[in-house]
C-alpha positions in Angstrom: 149.1 155.7 15.5 146.9 154.1 12.8 146.0 150.5 12.8 147.4 148.4 10.0 144.7 147.6 7.5 144.1 144.3 5.8 141.4 143.9 3.2 139.2 141.1 4.2 135.6 140.3 3.1 135.3 137.5 5.5 134.9 134.9 2.7 131.9 136.7 1.2 133.1 136.5 -2.4 134.3 132.9 -2.0 130.8 132.0 -0.8 129.3 133.3 -4.0 127.8 136.6 -2.8 128.1 139.6 -5.2 127.1 143.2 -5.1 126.9 145.7 -2.4 125.5 144.8 1.0 125.3 146.2 4.5 126.7 143.1 6.0 129.5 144.4 8.3 128.2 142.4 11.3 128.2 139.1 9.3 131.7 139.8 7.9 133.2 140.9 11.3 131.8 137.8 13.0 133.0 135.5 10.2 136.5 137.0 10.4 136.9 137.1 14.2 135.3 133.7 14.8 137.1 132.0 11.9 133.9 130.5 10.7 132.9 130.6 7.1 130.9 133.5 5.8 128.2 131.2 4.6 127.9 129.4 8.0 127.6 132.8 9.9 125.2 134.1 7.3 122.9 131.1 7.6 123.1 131.1 11.5 122.2 134.8 11.6 119.4 134.4 9.1 117.9 131.6 11.2 118.2 133.8 14.3 116.5 136.8 12.6 113.7 134.6 11.2 112.0 134.6 14.6 112.0 138.4 14.6 110.9 139.0 11.0 107.4 140.2 11.8 108.8 142.6 14.5 111.9 144.0 12.8 111.7 144.9 9.1 115.4 145.5 8.7 117.2 142.7 10.5 119.0 140.5 8.1 122.6 139.4 7.6 122.8 141.1 4.2 120.9 144.3 4.9 122.0 145.0 8.5 121.4 143.5 11.9 119.9 145.1 15.0 122.3 145.4 18.0 120.3 143.1 20.2 120.5 140.4 17.5 124.3 140.6 17.3 124.5 140.7 21.1 122.4 137.6 21.6 124.2 135.7 18.8 127.7 136.5 20.1 126.8 135.7 23.7 125.5 132.4 22.6 128.8 131.7 20.9 130.6 132.6 24.2 131.9 136.1 23.4 131.9 138.8 26.0 131.2 142.5 25.6 133.5 145.2 27.0 132.1 148.7 26.9 134.6 151.5 26.3 132.2 154.4 26.3 129.3 155.3 28.5 126.7 158.1 28.5 128.5 161.4 29.2 132.0 159.9 29.4 133.2 161.0 26.0 135.4 159.1 23.7 138.3 157.4 25.5 139.3 154.5 23.1 139.9 155.1 19.4 140.3 152.7 16.5 144.1 153.0 16.6 147.1 151.0 17.5 147.8 150.7 21.2 144.3 151.5 22.4 142.8 148.0 21.9 143.9 144.8 23.6 145.6 142.0 21.6 143.6 139.1 20.3 140.6 138.6 18.1 138.1 141.4 18.6 134.8 142.4 17.1 134.8 146.2 17.5 131.7 148.4 17.6 132.1 151.9 16.1 129.3 154.3 15.0 126.9 152.3 12.7 129.6 149.7 11.9 131.3 146.5 13.2 134.7 145.5 12.2 137.2 142.8 13.2 140.6 143.7 14.7 143.1 140.9 15.1 146.2 141.6 17.1 146.2 145.3 16.1 145.3 144.8 12.5 142.0 146.0 11.1 140.3 143.4 8.9 137.5 144.9 6.8 136.6 145.8 3.3 137.7 149.4 3.9 139.8 151.3 6.4 137.1 152.5 8.7 139.5 154.0 11.3 139.2 157.6 10.1 143.0 157.9 10.5 142.8 156.6 14.1 140.2 159.1 15.2 137.1 156.9 15.1 135.7 156.3 18.6 135.2 152.7 19.8 132.0 152.1 21.7 133.1 148.7 22.8 134.4 145.4 21.6 133.6 141.6 21.8 136.2 139.1 22.9 136.0 135.3 23.1 136.0 134.3 26.7 
């Protein structure tokens, strides 16, 4: 069964940001943590400033590297739960009944989204009609 979808930009427009961006991590973190988009954006920008010389594409607007998101969320007290392992195949999909309740930041292929009590919060329905494989999710511990 498909997840309900709720359009949510995480407060991006209200913070004054316009145009297209590859900021799914920033949006998902803002939505799930209930922090303002601007606050999350600035914190992630500060975190990535240390890596600027090493990683050319690691910014809250243009996309973040996985380890940057991992370090940032762990620092906030979030815990990772893997749902897929090498050779295991897809066992959890982005659909109703396959994810636990609560506030989640869900990792799917090349994208992060927020799922809150079974409702997908994002700027588009990325569930692929409930067929999109979930690699894992973050929960606040």
